[in-house]
DOPAKE-572396 format. One record per residue (C-alpha): x, y, z; residue in three letters. Coordinates in steps of 0.02 Angstrom, whole numbers, padded with zeros to 5 digits, always signed. Example, Ala and Ser with C-alpha at 12.3 -4.5 7.8 and 13.67 -1.06 7.14 Angstrom:
% DOPAKE-572396
+00615-00225+00390ALA
+00684-00053+00357SER
//
This chain:
% DOPAKE-572396
+01737-03896+01381UNK
+01891-03838+01284UNK
+01959-03675+01354UNK
+02103-03567+01290UNK
+02184-03445+01410UNK
+02296-03305+01348UNK
+02413-03257+01490UNK
+02491-03381+01609UNK
+02534-03264+01752UNK
+02468-03283+01929UNK
+02283-03274+01884UNK
+02307-03384+01730UNK
+02404-03511+01833UNK
+02273-03527+01969UNK
+02128-03525+01848UNK
+02209-03662+01744UNK
+02228-03772+01898UNK
+02046-03745+01945UNK
+01979-03777+01769UNK
+02082-03937+01752UNK
+02016-03997+01921UNK
+01839-03976+01851UNK
+01885-04088+01704UNK
+01902-03955+01569UNK
+02033-03964+01433UNK
+02143-03809+01445UNK
+02275-03732+01332UNK
+02377-03584+01392UNK
+02459-03460+01273UNK
+02610-03376+01352UNK
+02762-03287+01282UNK
+02874-03266+01435UNK
+02999-03412+01446UNK
+03011-03406+01637UNK
+02822-03413+01656UNK
+02813-03557+01531UNK
+02941-03657+01630UNK
+02845-03626+01791UNK
+02682-03684+01711UNK
+02766-03839+01639UNK
+02843-03888+01806UNK
+02690-03854+01914UNK
+02550-03906+01794UNK
+02629-04036+01679UNK
+02461-04092+01608UNK
+02420-03922+01532UNK
+02454-03888+01349UNK
+02560-03732+01327UNK
+02580-03634+01166UNK
+02732-03523+01169UNK
+02701-03361+01076UNK
+02611-03196+01066UNK
+02424-03220+01088UNK
+02386-03072+00976UNK
+02462-03161+00825UNK
+02348-03262+00712UNK
+02473-03404+00695UNK
+02487-03424+00884UNK
+02298-03426+00901UNK
+02287-03557+00763UNK
+02416-03667+00850UNK
+02311-03661+01008UNK
+02162-03738+00919UNK
+02058-03583+00953UNK
+01938-03631+00813UNK
+01883-03778+00922UNK
+01874-03681+01086UNK
+01712-03662+01183UNK
+01784-03519+01285UNK
+01929-03396+01272UNK
+01991-03309+01429UNK
+02101-03156+01405UNK
+02217-03119+01551UNK
+02356-03012+01479UNK
+02404-02854+01571UNK
+02368-02746+01419UNK
+02188-02696+01383UNK
+02222-02655+01200UNK
+02295-02828+01175UNK
+02147-02912+01260UNK
+02026-02815+01150UNK
+02117-02855+00988UNK
+02128-03040+01032UNK
+01943-03042+01076UNK
+01899-02966+00908UNK
+02005-03095+00816UNK
+01930-03236+00918UNK
+01751-03187+00876UNK
+01776-03141+00694UNK
+01914-03255+00633UNK
+01889-03408+00745UNK
+01704-03394+00790UNK
+01735-03428+00975UNK
+01564-03437+01059UNK
+01616-03350+01220UNK
+01756-03229+01261UNK
+01792-03168+01438UNK
+01923-03034+01471UNK
+02013-02952+01613UNK
+01999-02762+01616UNK
+02161-02688+01683UNK
+02120-02503+01678UNK
+01948-02459+01748UNK
+01939-02313+01626UNK
+01936-02440+01483UNK
+01791-02543+01548UNK
+01666-02462+01429UNK
+01765-02531+01280UNK
+01742-02712+01332UNK
+01576-02759+01254UNK
+01501-02878+01127UNK
+01532-02757+00983UNK
+01719-02780+01013UNK
+01709-02968+01038UNK
+01700-02974+01228UNK
+01553-03067+01305UNK
+01603-03038+01486UNK
+01728-02914+01560UNK
+01802-02927+01734UNK
+01864-02765+01808UNK
+01969-02811+01961UNK
+01970-02633+02027UNK
+01780-02623+02022UNK
+01764-02794+02105UNK
+01880-02737+02245UNK
+01783-02576+02271UNK
+01618-02673+02277UNK
+01685-02797+02404UNK
+01761-02663+02515UNK
+01599-02564+02508UNK
+01505-02719+02568UNK
+01629-02741+02711UNK
+01613-02559+02763UNK
+01423-02565+02756UNK
+01425-02724+02859UNK
+01539-02644+02988UNK
+01425-02492+02999UNK
+01273-02599+03036UNK
+01359-02688+03181UNK
//
């Protein structure tokens, strides 16, 4: 599977390693020079596109039109949404998954705006902690 990831920070870094270990082809779009250097030194086999993932030209250079999956991991919800919309409408990417940074924005992340799956880290944390607390109460 060909996967494009926008955002090479901590989550992008670890996800890239995992996806490569499963045999997927991965391209990471990143604009921060320091992060790019870290990715290059620690994961030399990954293809890195330097640039702003919200720009059409950067997305073209990544080969997004051939991608099976786009994963949006920027820290800005508005950017993730706009990239998702471009991916679906301009590049016809079959599946787009996005991080939701602000829980108040979660309702925006749906198929109408190009996002097939949204991952809200705050909600995941609350769910997990609730399970832990319920488990502790039953003991």
